[in-house]
Backbone as CSV, one residue per row, in Angstrom:
resi,resn,N_x,N_y,N_z,CA_x,CA_y,CA_z,C_x,C_y,C_z
1,MET,-22.301,-28.134,9.097,-20.990,-28.987,8.680,-20.413,-28.451,7.360
2,LEU,-21.426,-28.109,6.339,-21.262,-27.734,5.084,-20.525,-26.330,4.969
3,GLY,-20.793,-25.502,5.838,-20.286,-24.250,6.133,-18.979,-24.217,6.473
4,LYS,-18.507,-25.301,7.304,-17.162,-25.455,7.912,-16.348,-25.805,6.849
5,PHE,-16.754,-26.978,6.000,-16.167,-27.472,4.919,-15.833,-26.140,3.728
6,GLU,-16.845,-25.464,3.662,-16.728,-24.212,2.547,-15.381,-23.313,3.002
7,ARG,-15.637,-23.139,4.422,-14.647,-22.058,5.066,-13.006,-22.833,4.870
8,ILE,-13.004,-24.029,5.343,-11.576,-24.840,4.955,-11.110,-24.797,3.595
9,PHE,-11.993,-24.859,2.718,-11.640,-24.808,1.306,-11.335,-23.570,0.827
10,LYS,-12.074,-22.543,1.360,-11.910,-21.250,1.030,-10.565,-20.683,1.085
11,TYR,-9.871,-21.019,2.386,-8.687,-20.514,2.709,-7.438,-20.900,1.522
12,PRO,-7.194,-22.079,1.324,-6.323,-22.441,0.140,-6.632,-21.925,-1.114
13,TYR,-7.913,-21.959,-1.374,-8.362,-21.302,-2.926,-7.955,-19.725,-2.746
14,ARG,-8.213,-19.109,-1.884,-7.981,-17.655,-1.972,-6.536,-17.412,-1.985
15,ASN,-5.705,-17.958,-1.251,-4.148,-17.893,-0.902,-3.311,-18.849,-1.640
16,PHE,-3.798,-19.703,-2.322,-2.944,-20.667,-3.118,-3.377,-20.851,-4.644
17,ILE,-4.620,-21.300,-4.705,-5.198,-21.611,-6.041,-5.520,-20.428,-6.796
18,ALA,-6.334,-19.514,-6.326,-6.632,-18.336,-6.959,-5.607,-17.506,-7.578
19,PRO,-4.580,-17.093,-6.897,-3.365,-16.218,-7.215,-2.811,-16.830,-8.351
20,ARG,-2.799,-18.153,-8.603,-2.162,-18.878,-9.771,-3.035,-18.931,-10.967
21,ILE,-4.526,-19.087,-10.723,-5.201,-18.824,-11.727,-5.455,-17.630,-12.180
22,TYR,-5.438,-16.587,-11.573,-5.609,-15.208,-11.857,-4.294,-14.637,-12.820
23,SER,-3.391,-15.062,-12.007,-1.898,-14.941,-12.735,-1.751,-15.223,-14.475
24,ILE,-2.509,-16.350,-14.691,-2.519,-16.903,-16.045,-3.714,-16.032,-16.825
25,ARG,-4.682,-15.794,-15.994,-5.662,-15.020,-16.721,-5.083,-13.638,-17.048
26,ASP,-4.422,-12.836,-16.214,-4.093,-11.435,-16.446,-2.804,-11.454,-16.790
27,ARG,-2.033,-12.510,-17.370,-0.436,-12.412,-17.539,-0.177,-11.384,-18.622
28,LYS,-1.066,-11.034,-19.480,-0.580,-10.004,-20.584,-0.509,-8.757,-20.109
29,ILE,-1.309,-8.504,-18.937,-1.007,-6.921,-18.407,-0.130,-7.083,-17.285
30,LEU,0.264,-8.146,-16.475,1.164,-8.242,-15.570,2.429,-8.406,-16.156
31,SER,2.686,-9.007,-17.333,3.888,-9.184,-17.880,4.410,-7.770,-18.408
32,ARG,3.702,-6.691,-18.241,4.356,-5.439,-18.691,5.231,-4.870,-17.603
33,ASN,4.860,-5.595,-16.119,5.783,-5.110,-15.099,7.249,-5.699,-15.400
34,LEU,7.406,-6.322,-16.333,8.968,-7.019,-16.446,9.876,-5.780,-16.930
35,ALA,9.188,-4.905,-17.495,10.059,-3.764,-17.958,10.922,-3.099,-16.749
36,VAL,10.332,-3.143,-15.575,11.100,-2.451,-14.538,11.644,-3.888,-13.569
37,LYS,11.402,-4.830,-13.875,12.003,-6.114,-13.190,13.682,-6.027,-13.094
38,ASP,14.254,-5.704,-11.973,15.675,-5.881,-11.697,16.216,-4.487,-12.416
39,LYS,15.483,-3.420,-12.728,15.841,-2.332,-13.396,16.738,-1.294,-12.689
40,TYR,16.820,-1.453,-11.204,17.405,-0.495,-10.624,18.597,-1.066,-9.572
41,SER,19.134,-2.282,-10.025,20.151,-2.811,-9.296,21.237,-1.956,-8.853
42,ASN,21.610,-2.146,-7.719,22.669,-1.496,-6.883,22.425,0.126,-6.576
43,GLN,21.142,0.426,-6.824,20.696,1.716,-6.478,19.951,1.598,-5.053
44,ARG,19.508,2.866,-4.403,18.827,2.947,-3.262,17.504,3.617,-3.598
45,CYS,16.533,3.392,-2.539,15.344,4.356,-2.979,14.639,4.447,-1.519
46,PHE,13.775,5.464,-1.448,13.252,5.784,-0.153,11.713,5.661,0.044
47,VAL,11.024,4.733,0.773,9.609,4.800,0.857,9.115,5.860,1.795
48,ILE,8.254,6.764,1.512,7.984,7.918,2.257,6.397,7.568,2.705
49,GLY,6.286,7.484,4.225,4.793,7.226,4.536,4.246,8.631,4.832
50,SER,3.096,8.732,5.609,2.508,10.049,5.789,2.752,10.423,7.280
51,GLY,3.411,9.748,8.234,3.540,9.833,9.571,3.967,11.437,9.747
52,PRO,4.046,11.672,11.054,4.384,13.039,11.499,5.596,13.589,11.265
53,SER,6.531,12.579,11.215,7.979,12.992,11.237,8.555,13.433,9.611
54,ILE,7.642,13.504,8.641,8.055,13.728,7.386,8.105,15.379,7.427
55,SER,7.393,16.168,8.372,7.377,17.335,8.571,8.698,17.953,8.891
56,ASP,9.792,17.129,9.443,10.972,17.499,9.862,12.012,17.283,8.779
57,ILE,11.466,16.606,7.695,12.386,16.429,6.456,12.492,17.283,5.509
58,ASP,13.628,17.673,4.954,13.888,18.608,3.953,13.795,17.790,2.618
59,PHE,12.778,17.877,1.894,12.401,17.183,0.568,13.308,17.511,-0.487
60,ALA,14.033,18.781,-0.305,14.939,18.966,-1.281,16.289,17.997,-1.233
61,GLN,16.424,17.407,-0.335,17.571,16.355,-0.136,17.170,15.184,-0.760
62,LEU,15.822,15.025,-1.174,15.581,13.830,-1.719,15.053,13.911,-3.286
63,GLN,15.359,15.233,-3.723,14.885,15.373,-5.167,15.757,14.383,-6.112
64,ASN,17.012,14.014,-5.806,17.737,13.344,-6.906,17.521,11.838,-6.396
65,GLU,16.820,11.321,-5.468,16.677,10.331,-5.098,15.448,9.569,-5.729
66,TYR,15.468,7.789,-5.779,14.348,7.274,-6.183,13.329,7.227,-4.915
67,THR,12.105,7.801,-5.081,11.209,7.841,-4.041,9.908,7.324,-4.384
68,PHE,9.387,6.595,-3.426,7.898,6.007,-3.656,6.986,6.857,-2.531
69,VAL,5.811,7.262,-2.864,4.768,7.758,-2.055,3.593,6.983,-2.225
70,CYS,2.468,7.092,-1.700,1.285,6.627,-1.825,-0.131,7.358,-1.436
71,ASN,-1.284,6.812,-1.865,-2.472,7.160,-1.474,-2.560,8.955,-1.707
72,GLU,-2.886,9.605,-0.448,-3.171,10.826,-0.526,-1.830,11.935,-0.435
73,PHE,-0.714,11.261,-0.674,0.675,12.055,-0.420,0.746,13.115,-1.424
74,ASP,-0.061,12.970,-2.427,0.042,14.439,-3.510,-0.702,15.532,-2.870
75,LYS,-1.378,15.273,-1.667,-1.950,16.527,-0.987,-0.944,17.396,-0.111
76,ASN,0.211,16.623,-0.059,1.131,17.363,0.820,1.772,18.843,0.032
77,PRO,1.613,19.821,0.588,2.207,20.886,-0.166,3.299,20.978,-0.539
78,ARG,4.412,20.012,-0.120,5.676,19.815,-0.601,6.003,18.716,-1.612
79,TYR,4.772,18.336,-2.096,4.881,17.205,-3.201,5.596,17.565,-4.286
80,GLY,5.320,19.104,-4.845,6.103,19.672,-6.082,7.683,19.523,-5.788
81,ILE,8.201,19.701,-4.461,9.524,19.611,-4.291,10.254,18.308,-4.284
82,LEU,9.295,17.444,-3.842,9.888,15.965,-3.794,9.856,15.614,-5.252
83,LYS,8.746,15.782,-6.118,8.910,15.070,-7.364,9.032,13.642,-7.270
84,PRO,8.052,12.866,-6.710,8.568,11.535,-6.417,8.530,10.495,-7.915
85,LYS,9.416,9.443,-7.727,9.572,8.768,-8.924,8.136,7.814,-9.270
86,PHE,7.645,7.374,-8.121,6.604,6.420,-8.150,5.381,6.723,-7.045
87,HIS,4.338,6.724,-7.346,3.106,7.044,-6.490,2.196,5.770,-6.693
88,ILE,1.924,5.247,-5.514,1.192,4.091,-5.444,-0.198,4.267,-4.891
89,THR,-1.108,3.697,-5.649,-2.611,3.622,-4.965,-3.117,2.093,-5.110
90,SER,-2.911,1.479,-4.046,-3.379,0.079,-4.087,-4.755,-0.212,-3.437
91,ASP,-5.378,0.767,-2.802,-6.508,0.585,-1.923,-7.892,0.682,-2.778
92,SER,-8.774,-0.100,-2.504,-9.869,-0.198,-3.344,-10.786,0.905,-3.175
93,ALA,-10.468,1.631,-2.013,-11.282,2.754,-1.686,-11.326,3.823,-2.808
94,TYR,-10.162,3.665,-3.521,-10.212,4.777,-4.535,-10.939,4.529,-5.807
95,TYR,-11.308,3.421,-6.045,-11.610,2.979,-7.473,-13.149,2.271,-7.420
96,THR,-13.759,2.182,-6.324,-15.145,1.351,-6.145,-16.136,2.490,-6.485
97,ASP,-16.783,2.431,-7.575,-17.812,3.400,-8.091,-19.106,3.292,-7.107
98,GLY,-19.970,4.310,-6.933,-21.236,4.178,-6.346,-21.446,3.968,-4.854
99,GLU,-20.340,4.071,-4.053,-20.530,3.799,-2.681,-19.769,5.063,-1.980
100,ALA,-20.800,5.363,-1.136,-20.641,6.798,-0.518,-19.199,6.885,0.215
101,GLU,-18.739,5.798,0.798,-17.364,5.899,1.484,-16.071,6.105,0.716
102,TYR,-16.242,5.624,-0.419,-15.070,5.448,-1.279,-14.615,6.810,-1.947
103,LEU,-13.189,6.885,-2.348,-12.557,8.001,-2.611,-12.476,8.215,-4.194
104,THR,-13.401,8.138,-4.921,-13.232,8.135,-6.548,-12.951,9.340,-6.866
105,GLU,-13.496,10.478,-6.514,-13.274,11.828,-7.039,-11.735,12.259,-6.657
106,GLN,-11.377,11.862,-5.522,-9.764,11.966,-5.144,-8.809,11.230,-6.251
107,PHE,-9.396,9.878,-6.684,-8.830,9.319,-7.643,-8.511,10.182,-8.945
108,LYS,-9.695,10.588,-9.259,-9.870,11.275,-10.601,-8.947,12.492,-10.661
109,LEU,-8.932,13.326,-9.329,-8.157,14.598,-9.252,-6.730,14.123,-9.340
110,LYS,-6.387,12.973,-8.828,-4.779,12.554,-9.229,-4.401,12.629,-10.412
111,ASP,-5.102,12.189,-11.352,-4.890,12.279,-12.945,-4.246,13.706,-13.307
112,LYS,-5.043,14.705,-12.608,-4.584,15.905,-13.100,-3.446,16.675,-12.285
113,THR,-3.116,16.232,-11.290,-2.314,16.801,-10.225,-1.219,16.087,-10.119
114,ILE,-1.115,14.835,-10.168,0.217,14.282,-10.298,0.957,14.449,-11.458
115,PRO,2.498,14.818,-11.372,3.097,15.258,-12.760,3.540,13.730,-13.399
116,THR,3.412,14.012,-14.806,3.565,12.965,-15.699,4.941,12.070,-15.538
117,THR,5.849,12.646,-15.139,7.130,12.271,-14.792,7.054,11.225,-13.631
118,THR,5.890,11.160,-12.837,5.924,10.207,-11.587,5.050,9.054,-12.315
119,SER,5.744,7.918,-12.136,5.057,6.389,-12.590,4.019,6.032,-11.575
120,MET,2.894,5.562,-12.048,1.759,4.988,-11.028,1.931,3.856,-10.978
121,ILE,1.646,3.132,-9.906,1.666,1.679,-9.479,0.314,1.496,-8.848
122,ILE,-0.709,0.848,-9.559,-2.319,0.855,-9.284,-2.634,-0.524,-9.329
123,ASN,-3.675,-0.969,-8.247,-3.985,-2.253,-8.182,-4.964,-2.453,-9.438
124,LEU,-4.640,-3.798,-9.772,-5.281,-4.344,-11.208,-6.695,-4.230,-11.035
125,ALA,-7.532,-4.256,-10.078,-8.734,-4.282,-9.981,-9.324,-2.774,-10.347
126,ALA,-8.457,-1.767,-10.288,-8.960,-0.506,-10.488,-8.893,-0.456,-12.207
127,LYS,-8.466,-1.257,-12.945,-8.299,-0.938,-14.301,-9.561,-0.749,-14.922
128,PRO,-10.631,-1.395,-14.661,-12.133,-1.179,-15.263,-12.457,0.416,-14.934
129,PHE,-12.109,0.863,-13.823,-12.432,2.258,-13.397,-11.556,3.187,-14.121
130,MET,-10.388,2.858,-14.238,-9.462,3.471,-15.050,-9.843,3.841,-16.689
131,ASP,-10.271,2.773,-17.117,-10.367,2.929,-18.590,-12.003,3.601,-18.705
132,LYS,-12.890,3.383,-17.688,-14.066,3.973,-17.871,-13.906,5.555,-17.970
133,TYR,-13.170,5.956,-17.008,-12.839,7.784,-17.057,-11.593,7.991,-17.759
134,SER,-10.861,7.092,-18.450,-9.721,7.347,-19.318,-8.587,8.171,-18.372
135,LEU,-8.327,7.370,-17.060,-7.391,8.169,-16.217,-5.768,7.803,-16.499
136,PHE,-4.948,8.697,-16.338,-3.595,8.422,-16.195,-3.252,8.031,-17.542
137,LYS,-3.624,8.323,-18.687,-3.225,8.113,-20.224,-1.931,9.051,-20.307
138,ARG,-1.554,9.776,-19.641,-0.313,10.412,-19.990,0.925,9.943,-19.053
139,HIS,0.460,9.109,-17.964,1.520,8.616,-17.251,1.928,7.200,-17.570
140,GLN,2.851,6.765,-17.054,3.324,5.429,-17.022,2.664,4.679,-15.846
141,VAL,1.815,3.631,-16.227,1.255,3.172,-15.344,1.588,1.406,-15.276
142,TYR,1.885,0.803,-14.011,2.086,-0.474,-13.716,0.935,-1.226,-12.955
143,TYR,0.426,-2.059,-13.258,-0.852,-2.790,-12.715,-0.295,-3.916,-11.794
144,VAL,-0.760,-3.953,-10.536,-0.424,-5.035,-9.557,-1.462,-5.853,-9.156
145,GLY,-1.773,-7.059,-9.533,-2.603,-7.922,-8.890,-2.494,-8.512,-7.493
146,THR,-3.538,-8.301,-6.702,-3.573,-8.892,-5.436,-4.594,-9.730,-5.221
147,GLN,-4.133,-10.809,-4.554,-5.477,-11.935,-4.079,-4.846,-12.627,-2.864
148,GLY,-5.649,-12.719,-1.740,-5.098,-13.621,-0.579,-4.362,-12.706,0.433
149,ILE,-3.741,-13.236,1.606,-3.062,-12.519,2.322,-1.662,-13.377,2.499
150,PHE,-0.777,-12.370,3.318,0.568,-13.289,3.563,0.255,-14.012,4.624
151,THR,0.793,-15.312,4.457,0.494,-16.162,5.235,1.737,-17.416,5.512
152,ASP,1.905,-17.797,6.712,2.966,-18.840,6.764,2.462,-20.337,6.809
153,LYS,1.351,-20.593,6.408,0.749,-21.820,6.022,0.923,-22.184,4.492
154,LEU,0.983,-21.260,3.729,1.169,-21.785,2.183,2.177,-20.822,1.629
155,PRO,2.733,-21.270,0.403,3.788,-20.553,-0.179,3.193,-19.378,-0.857
156,PHE,3.765,-18.143,-1.012,3.326,-16.923,-1.688,4.157,-16.309,-2.453
157,ASN,3.964,-15.468,-3.358,4.608,-14.993,-4.477,4.822,-13.414,-4.266
158,ILE,6.132,-12.696,-4.412,6.383,-11.428,-4.171,6.832,-10.659,-5.650
159,GLU,6.693,-11.424,-6.659,7.054,-10.957,-7.985,5.963,-10.300,-8.552
160,LEU,5.961,-9.037,-9.214,4.927,-8.269,-9.620,4.207,-8.731,-10.880
161,ASP,4.942,-9.562,-11.636,4.659,-9.981,-12.692,3.532,-11.234,-12.750
162,ARG,3.161,-11.538,-11.298,2.279,-12.412,-10.902,1.409,-12.049,-9.845
163,TYR,0.419,-12.588,-9.427,-0.339,-11.945,-8.305,0.339,-12.146,-7.015
164,ILE,0.248,-11.265,-6.308,0.878,-11.128,-4.778,-0.234,-10.959,-3.776
165,PRO,0.107,-11.492,-2.343,-0.880,-11.125,-1.526,-1.168,-9.869,-1.271
166,TYR,-2.542,-9.469,-0.894,-2.850,-8.237,-0.649,-2.087,-7.592,0.598
167,PRO,-1.269,-6.539,0.381,-0.095,-6.062,1.024,-0.629,-5.372,2.507
168,LYS,-2.037,-5.160,2.620,-2.448,-4.683,3.763,-2.393,-3.189,4.071
169,ASN,-1.350,-2.442,3.757,-1.064,-1.084,3.479,-0.154,-0.707,2.524
170,SER,-0.150,0.553,2.067,0.562,0.927,0.851,2.125,0.927,1.191
171,ALA,2.624,1.133,2.398,3.836,1.225,2.517,4.517,-0.248,2.129
172,LEU,3.909,-1.244,2.315,4.263,-2.492,2.059,4.277,-2.649,0.725
173,MET,3.191,-2.188,-0.015,3.194,-2.334,-1.489,4.313,-1.624,-2.107
174,CYS,4.867,-0.442,-1.576,5.906,0.276,-2.005,7.199,-0.763,-1.980
175,MET,7.433,-1.423,-0.791,8.480,-2.210,-0.651,8.501,-3.389,-1.529
176,LEU,7.263,-3.997,-1.792,7.075,-5.090,-2.847,7.693,-4.655,-4.106
177,ALA,7.231,-3.349,-4.616,7.674,-2.987,-5.851,9.196,-2.671,-6.003
178,ALA,9.634,-1.940,-4.753,11.065,-1.633,-4.709,12.101,-3.000,-4.708
179,VAL,11.513,-3.985,-4.182,12.299,-5.259,-4.174,12.292,-5.951,-5.740
180,TYR,11.073,-5.870,-6.294,10.956,-6.339,-7.611,11.994,-5.570,-8.661
181,MET,11.914,-4.347,-8.175,12.896,-3.611,-9.205,14.445,-3.633,-8.728
182,ASP,14.636,-4.460,-7.775,15.829,-4.579,-7.294,16.801,-3.622,-6.662
183,PHE,15.959,-2.742,-6.184,16.802,-1.753,-5.216,17.614,-2.424,-4.301
184,GLN,18.828,-1.894,-4.114,19.707,-3.046,-3.144,19.461,-2.302,-1.557
185,GLU,18.958,-1.013,-1.726,18.951,-0.393,-0.166,17.459,0.220,-0.210
186,ILE,16.791,-0.073,0.756,15.314,0.354,0.709,15.194,1.022,2.054
187,ILE,14.837,2.500,1.993,14.832,3.117,3.415,13.419,3.803,3.715
188,LEU,12.786,3.295,4.787,11.553,3.988,5.154,11.926,5.206,6.107
189,ILE,10.839,5.941,5.522,10.713,7.354,6.421,9.342,7.627,6.618
190,GLY,9.037,8.198,7.581,7.494,8.829,7.730,6.502,7.551,7.975
191,CYS,7.231,6.361,8.623,6.589,5.276,8.725,6.611,4.989,10.416
192,GLU,5.784,5.922,11.154,5.790,5.609,12.530,4.889,4.326,12.892
193,HIS,4.038,4.232,12.361,3.201,2.890,12.731,2.640,2.938,13.999
194,GLY,2.407,4.138,14.504,1.739,4.229,15.896,0.117,3.979,16.026
195,PHE,-0.395,2.940,15.166,-1.850,2.888,15.030,-2.472,2.823,16.176
196,LEU,-1.971,2.122,17.197,-2.625,1.888,18.461,-2.388,2.700,19.643
197,ASN,-1.719,3.791,19.328,-1.258,4.548,20.540,-2.086,5.683,20.598
198,LYS,-3.459,5.522,20.146,-4.542,6.558,20.505,-5.907,5.678,20.794
199,PRO,-6.676,6.394,21.414,-7.966,5.821,21.603,-8.678,5.463,20.635
200,ILE,-9.672,4.574,20.644,-10.483,4.074,19.256,-11.371,5.220,18.678
201,THR,-11.804,6.157,19.666,-12.689,7.261,19.145,-11.681,8.260,18.416
202,VAL,-10.498,8.280,18.703,-9.563,9.220,18.133,-9.299,8.619,16.697
203,LEU,-9.124,7.413,16.723,-8.577,6.779,15.346,-10.048,6.715,14.313
204,MET,-10.990,6.645,15.140,-12.295,6.717,14.176,-12.570,8.119,13.337
205,GLU,-12.410,9.125,14.207,-12.220,10.518,13.870,-11.395,10.985,12.652
206,HIS,-9.885,10.285,12.757,-9.228,10.525,11.864,-9.526,9.638,10.549
207,SER,-10.088,8.468,10.584,-10.186,7.616,9.573,-11.424,8.368,8.747
208,ALA,-12.324,9.097,9.272,-13.451,9.737,8.722,-13.112,10.946,7.926
209,ASP,-11.975,11.493,8.023,-11.537,12.873,7.440,-12.045,13.022,6.062
210,ASP,-11.691,11.793,5.294,-11.982,12.081,3.885,-13.349,11.487,3.342
211,TYR,-14.235,11.323,4.350,-15.405,10.748,3.960,-16.526,11.786,3.665
212,PRO,-17.483,11.719,2.779,-18.429,12.636,2.554,-19.047,13.088,3.817
213,ASP,-19.564,14.572,4.111,-20.142,14.964,5.339,-21.049,14.206,6.107
214,ASP,-21.908,13.657,5.055,-23.237,12.929,5.682,-22.766,11.529,6.337
215,LEU,-21.672,11.115,5.794,-21.144,9.885,6.257,-20.298,10.063,7.625
216,LYS,-19.569,11.021,7.244,-18.569,11.580,8.422,-19.170,11.804,9.834
217,HIS,-20.551,12.363,9.754,-21.134,12.466,11.014,-22.192,11.610,11.388
218,ALA,-22.253,10.504,10.568,-23.157,9.228,10.857,-22.610,8.397,12.060
219,ASP,-23.569,7.630,12.751,-23.184,6.776,13.713,-22.734,5.418,13.345
220,MET,-21.466,5.461,13.368,-20.925,4.021,12.674,-21.201,3.000,13.544
221,TYR,-21.650,3.040,14.937,-22.192,1.921,15.837,-23.526,1.382,15.276
222,ASP,-24.297,2.230,14.462,-25.681,1.890,14.181,-25.601,1.257,12.797
223,GLN,-25.664,-0.106,12.737,-25.703,-0.925,11.459,-26.754,-0.447,10.628
224,GLU,-27.892,-0.320,11.174,-29.090,0.072,10.455,-28.855,1.347,9.558
225,ALA,-28.405,2.526,10.320,-28.017,3.631,9.614,-26.758,3.356,8.561
226,MET,-25.910,2.626,8.855,-24.806,2.401,7.959,-25.344,1.792,6.720
227,LYS,-26.637,1.112,6.510,-26.901,0.282,5.469,-27.260,1.381,4.274
228,LYS,-27.755,2.382,4.664,-27.888,3.395,3.241,-26.523,3.705,2.727
229,PHE,-25.532,3.476,3.424,-24.300,4.027,2.678,-23.569,2.571,2.268
230,ASN,-24.140,1.667,2.075,-23.655,0.328,1.728,-22.616,-0.056,2.381
231,LEU,-22.461,0.296,3.671,-21.315,-0.164,4.490,-21.452,-1.322,5.362
232,ALA,-22.707,-1.817,5.494,-23.065,-2.736,6.832,-22.150,-4.000,6.411
233,LYS,-22.178,-4.567,5.121,-21.347,-5.674,4.923,-19.987,-5.678,4.954
234,ASN,-19.161,-4.356,4.850,-17.965,-4.101,4.800,-17.285,-3.968,6.175
235,LEU,-18.096,-3.209,7.075,-17.608,-2.838,8.434,-17.745,-3.662,9.422
236,LYS,-16.462,-3.689,10.127,-16.737,-4.476,11.501,-17.072,-3.353,12.667
237,ARG,-17.641,-3.579,13.570,-17.898,-2.528,14.923,-16.500,-2.081,15.158
238,PRO,-16.131,-0.805,15.182,-14.921,-0.099,15.376,-14.625,-0.262,16.869
239,THR,-13.974,-1.224,17.135,-13.398,-1.416,18.500,-11.917,-1.732,18.573
240,TYR,-11.411,-1.380,19.758,-9.769,-1.449,19.794,-9.429,-2.865,19.460
241,GLU,-10.240,-3.860,20.068,-9.864,-5.373,19.800,-9.802,-5.551,18.285
242,ASN,-10.578,-5.025,17.316,-10.586,-5.126,15.929,-9.518,-4.516,15.344
243,ALA,-9.002,-3.290,15.950,-7.889,-2.579,15.571,-6.479,-3.354,15.895
244,VAL,-6.469,-3.772,16.979,-5.275,-4.877,17.199,-4.988,-5.950,16.182
245,ALA,-6.322,-6.398,16.086,-6.323,-7.601,15.118,-5.790,-7.221,13.792
246,SER,-6.230,-6.137,13.232,-5.731,-5.648,11.742,-4.431,-5.359,11.818
247,VAL,-3.788,-4.690,12.920,-2.548,-4.301,12.971,-1.568,-5.692,13.439
248,LEU,-2.007,-6.621,13.968,-1.400,-7.937,14.067,-1.173,-8.436,12.698
249,GLN,-2.143,-8.390,11.844,-1.902,-9.150,10.535,-0.899,-8.314,9.800
250,LEU,-1.045,-6.868,9.763,-0.234,-5.926,8.990,1.272,-6.490,9.464
251,PHE,1.681,-6.416,10.696,2.901,-6.645,11.066,3.302,-8.117,10.919
252,LYS,2.451,-9.058,10.919,2.967,-10.454,10.432,3.150,-10.424,8.858
253,SER,2.587,-9.713,8.133,2.589,-9.612,6.680,4.021,-8.763,6.381
254,TYR,4.489,-7.914,7.230,5.653,-7.237,7.071,6.968,-8.404,7.347
255,ARG,6.582,-9.236,8.361,7.675,-10.082,8.994,7.604,-11.187,7.941
256,LEU,6.828,-11.653,7.313,6.786,-12.959,6.414,7.327,-12.227,5.139
257,PHE,6.883,-11.084,4.658,7.520,-10.676,3.428,9.023,-10.299,3.579
258,TYR,9.590,-9.874,4.861,10.918,-9.442,4.913,11.856,-11.095,5.049
259,ASP,11.119,-11.947,5.828,11.917,-13.136,5.730,12.003,-13.676,4.247
260,LYS,10.915,-13.412,3.305,11.161,-14.128,2.244,12.095,-13.256,1.271
261,VAL,12.156,-11.965,1.375,13.097,-11.022,0.834,14.651,-11.397,0.995
262,LYS,14.937,-11.870,2.461,16.144,-12.234,2.638,16.618,-13.555,2.175
263,LYS,15.548,-14.434,1.806,15.917,-15.762,1.055,15.987,-15.730,-0.306
264,ILE,15.345,-14.854,-0.961,15.341,-14.929,-2.540,16.058,-13.539,-3.074
265,HIS,16.340,-12.556,-2.213,17.187,-11.353,-2.526,17.986,-11.035,-1.496
266,PRO,18.916,-11.791,-1.140,19.868,-11.800,-0.086,20.588,-10.649,-0.130
267,ASN,20.890,-9.723,-0.922,21.483,-8.611,-1.374,20.668,-7.236,-1.105
268,THR,19.330,-7.503,-0.876,18.552,-6.249,-0.755,18.470,-6.115,1.074
269,ASN,18.604,-4.901,1.187,18.566,-4.607,2.592,17.415,-3.214,2.885
270,ILE,16.669,-3.632,3.742,15.372,-2.642,4.229,15.880,-2.018,5.582
271,TYR,15.757,-0.718,5.604,16.049,0.064,6.888,14.800,0.930,7.098
272,ASN,14.383,1.126,8.512,13.678,2.111,8.960,14.416,3.279,9.502
273,ALA,14.218,4.285,8.837,14.941,5.550,9.463,13.795,6.542,9.909
274,THR,12.778,6.029,10.226,11.823,6.819,11.084,12.074,7.055,12.563
275,PRO,12.091,8.481,12.974,12.147,8.408,14.416,10.811,7.983,15.363
276,ASN,11.224,7.254,16.508,10.063,6.918,17.243,9.094,6.165,16.618
277,SER,9.426,5.082,15.804,8.666,4.120,14.985,8.423,3.025,15.741
278,PHE,7.038,2.498,15.699,6.889,1.232,16.274,7.237,0.084,15.268
279,LEU,7.565,0.295,14.036,7.778,-0.927,13.118,9.460,-1.261,13.338
280,ASP,9.400,-2.097,14.089,10.691,-2.784,14.470,10.901,-4.059,13.580
281,VAL,10.250,-4.529,12.731,10.597,-5.465,11.718,11.895,-5.338,10.942
282,PHE,12.120,-4.111,10.493,13.211,-3.768,9.981,14.272,-3.070,10.651
283,PRO,15.538,-3.050,10.591,16.709,-2.554,11.347,16.526,-0.934,11.232
284,PHE,16.731,-0.290,12.474,16.770,1.142,12.411,18.064,1.902,11.948
285,VAL,17.875,2.739,11.279,18.926,3.690,11.074,18.599,5.001,11.132
286,ASN,19.424,5.911,11.302,19.561,7.340,11.320,19.431,8.082,9.881
287,LEU,18.450,8.706,9.536,18.299,9.407,8.219,19.408,10.337,7.789
288,ASP,19.837,10.904,8.762,21.019,11.769,8.506,22.347,11.133,7.889
289,ASP,22.568,9.941,8.693,23.555,9.098,8.401,23.329,8.342,6.957
290,VAL,22.191,8.021,6.510,21.965,7.503,5.250,22.158,8.558,4.207
291,LEU,21.666,9.735,4.271,21.784,10.882,3.566,23.259,11.402,3.216
292,ASN,24.199,11.312,4.121,25.359,11.725,4.102,26.318,10.454,3.980
293,LYS,26.037,9.318,3.800,26.771,8.194,3.210,26.967,8.329,1.751
294,LYS,28.157,8.027,1.287,28.670,8.039,0.068,28.017,6.941,-0.697
295,ARG,27.551,7.046,-1.948,27.229,5.584,-2.469,28.074,5.453,-3.625
């Protein structure tokens, strides 16, 4: 009975009470985001995912546009052509020290490879890691606090000078930032979202690409074997059912976010210009039509 009561209380605490408490606690850091609030009114931007369709895009056409990229996009050989305006790393996989499955070395490398003309948008939870290793001292950095999930049961915030729900993926984090900056037109490219279009074994192989070799070849079904990687407490058994549940929450987050945008930012339009995309939450447009349109 006590455990059930704790679970009932935990939901409103994490999704309603904690974000407000943390927003007050971290207001000094988060208030720095006000420097870009509404800064790009009447402008358009492009959120660029890592889907296969980006191989067909001439990045030179986007050089003079405001662009958002995320995660490992700096490994794209055409990154230097694009010269993105914003680069987002919101996933805790990049800055959790001492655990084998995390990508701390990749995060450190970004400090050296991402141009200083690119502004960084980073999860506030990464700040101790950033300070420890003196990362991105030459870049403009904006921190974003995340707590809870997007839910239709409680009110949630999407303004970056306060805590926002954890966005579930970085494309949504890019959109949150773009809306906060008041871009009037946000165009998604490289956002196929075909997560469930492959067998779970293929998904597992793909997700392991960035792991250390000893973890990459480990049996992820063997929880005892996983304990030496400090993974047992974090991993669910990799099944298609769990993958479906995760994607369901992601698409629900997109929908709830977009519903709120239409209410509080009615002049903001979000479009998906990705061919063959599963992401139908946003209206579809043709990228060539967008690029050829006079602004």
